N, C-alpha and C positions, 0 to 999 in steps of 0.2 A: 583417662590415662591408663596405661598398662604398667603394672607393677613388676619389678624384677629384683631378685635377691641373689647375689653372687658371692662366693667365697673363693679366693685364690690363695694358694700357699706356695711360697718359694722357700727352698732350703739351700743356703749357699755356704761355702767354706770361706767365709769372710767375717771380720769382726763387726759387731753391731754398730760401732761408731762410724765406720766407713759406709755402711748401708744407710744408717740414719741420715748422714750428710747427703748422700746421693738422693734420697727420697725427699728430704726437706728443701733441697736446692731445686725447686720445681722449674725455675726458668731455664735450667740446664737439661731438662728432660729431652727436648728435641735432639740433643746431641747424642743420646744413647738409647732412647725409647722410640723405636720405629712406630709410626702411627701418631705420635704427638707432633702436630704441625707447628703449634705455637703455644707459649704460656706467657701471659702478660700480667705484670703486677699492676693492679688497679688501686690498691690501698695497702700500705705496709702495716704489719701488726706490731705488737710490742717486741721487746728484746728476744723473746722466745719464739715469736712468730704468731702468737695468739691474736686473732682478729684480722690477720692478713686476708686479702681478697685478690684472687687471681682469675683471669679468664683463660680457659683452655679451648683449643681447637684440635679435634682429633679426626683422623681419617682411619678407615678400617679396611679390612679385606674386601668387604662389600662396597659398592660404589656410592658411598655417602659420607658426609662429614657431620660431626656433632660439635656444638659449642655450648659451653656453660661456664658459670662463675662458681668458684668454690671458696668459701670462707672458712678459715681455720677456727674451730670451736673448742679444741682441746689439745694441749701439748703436754706430754709427760716425757721428757727427753729419754731417748733410747728404749722406750717402752710402748708408747701409744701416741698416735696422731690422728685427729678426727676433724671432719669438716662437713659443712652443709652445702649442697649444690643447688643452684637455681639456673634455669634456662631450658635448653632442649632436653636436659636431664635434670630432675629435681629429686632431692633426697639426701642421704647421708653416706659418707664413706669413712672407714676407720682402718688405719694401719696399726698392727701390733707387731712387736719385735721381741724375740726370745733368743738370747745367746746361751748356747750350751757348749762349753769348751771352745773348739775352733770353728764351730758352726753357728749360723744364725738362721732362725726360722722367721720368715716374714709372712704375715697373714693380712689380706685385704678383704674386708667385708664391704660390699657395695650394694646398698638398698635404695633403688631409684624408681622413678616413674618417668616414662617418656611423655613429652609434651607436644611433639610434632604430630600433626593430624594423620599423616600417611602411615606413620609407625603404629599409632594406636588403632587405626583402621585395619592394618595387616596383622596386628599382634595375635589374634586367635589362630592364624595359620602359620605366621612367620616366627613365632616365639622360638622354636628350636634353632632357626637360622640366626636370629639375633643373639641367642645364647652362644652358639658356635662362634660367631663373629667376636663377641666379647672374649671368649677363651683365646682366640687367635691373638688379639691385641694384648692380652695379659701375658701370653707366652712370649710375645715380642719384648715385653717389658722385662720379664725374668731373664731372658737371654741377653738383652742389652745391658741390664744391670751387671750381670756376671762378667760380661766382656769389659764394661767400663771399669770394674773394680779389679780386673785380672783374676777373677775367681771362677769357680765352677758352680753351675746350677745343678745341684744334686737331685732335687725333686721339684717338680712343678705340678700342681694340680688345681683344678677349678671345679667347683660344683655349683649347680644352680638349685636353689631351694624354692619351694612354693611361696608365693607372696605372703600367705598367711603365717609363714614361719619366720618372718623377718625379725631380726634382733632389735632390741630397743637401742635408741641412739641418744646421744646428748650433744 
C-alpha cells in the first residue's frame, strides 16, 4: 500500500456553526462538493454522530472513482471531527475548526493508504499526479462550501507531507 498525508486549509468569512453544519451533514455533500458522487448512511451514530458509518463515492479530475467507508471516531462540536476510513482508501481523517471574529479556519488532515493494486503499482511515479488530483478535489470542496454558505473562500491551501511525518490519530 502507498501512504499519503495531506493537509488542506480553508479560511472562510462564515461562522463556525454554519461550516460545522455543512461538514457534518455529509449526505448533502453531493449538492455542493463537486467530485462527491454519493454519500450513503450505513449506520447512524449517537446523538452527536459518534459511531456513524457512511459510504462515500468520489470522482476526481483524473478518470477514476474511489469508494470507502468512514466511521466517525471523535466529535467535539464546532472544534474537531475525526474518522477512520476503510476500503479503497484506508486511514484517518480529521477536521478542525477555529473561529476568529468573522472568519473560520477549517483544516483537514487526511492520512491514508491506497488499497487498489493499480494505484499502488503506479505510486512510485504517479504520486505527484495523485497529490495534484487530491488538491483539485479539495479545492472543489472549499469553493463549493463557500458558495453553499454564501461566503467567500479567502484562503485555500493544501500541502502533502512525507508518509513518515503523518500525525497521530485517534
